[in-house]
C-alpha positions in Angstrom: 135.6 105.7 71.0 136.9 107.2 74.9 135.4 110.1 74.2 131.9 108.4 74.0 132.6 106.4 77.2 132.9 109.9 78.7 130.1 110.7 77.8 128.4 107.5 78.7 129.7 107.9 81.8 128.8 111.6 82.1 126.0 111.0 81.6 123.3 111.9 83.7 119.8 110.2 81.7 120.3 106.1 83.0 120.5 106.8 86.5 117.7 109.4 86.3 115.0 106.7 85.0 116.5 103.9 86.6 115.3 106.1 89.8 111.8 106.9 87.9 111.4 103.6 87.7 112.3 102.6 91.5 109.4 105.0 92.1 106.8 104.3 90.5 107.5 99.9 91.2 107.1 102.0 95.0 104.0 103.7 94.3 102.6 100.6 92.8 103.4 98.6 95.5 101.8 100.9 98.2 98.9 101.5 96.2 98.2 97.7 95.7 99.5 97.5 99.3 96.5 99.8 100.3 93.7 99.0 98.0 93.8 95.7 99.3 93.6 97.0 102.8 90.9 98.9 102.0 89.1 95.4 100.3 89.3 93.8 103.3 87.9 95.8 105.3 84.9 96.5 103.4 84.4 92.8 103.3 84.0 92.4 106.4 81.9 95.1 106.8 79.2 93.9 104.1 79.8 90.3 106.1 79.1 91.9 109.2 76.2 94.0 108.2 74.6 90.6 106.0 74.9 88.4 109.3 72.8 91.1 111.5 70.1 91.6 108.9 70.0 87.7 108.1 69.4 87.3 111.8 67.0 89.9 112.4 65.1 88.9 109.4 65.3 84.8 111.1 64.3 87.0 114.8 61.3 88.2 112.6 60.2 85.0 111.1 59.5 83.1 114.9 
């Protein structure tokens, strides 16, 4: 029993797995934030372009 406990304390598999899980979590958070930022900017660009096109068609009707 004591030898198993020593092996568990000396083992590096557990901390490595935790480190990888934290790293993957951080990568996911950064990726989500990046995609959200790009989506917001893209939406604003299309809204602006739609407004310009809408104004130009209303002016040509006059």
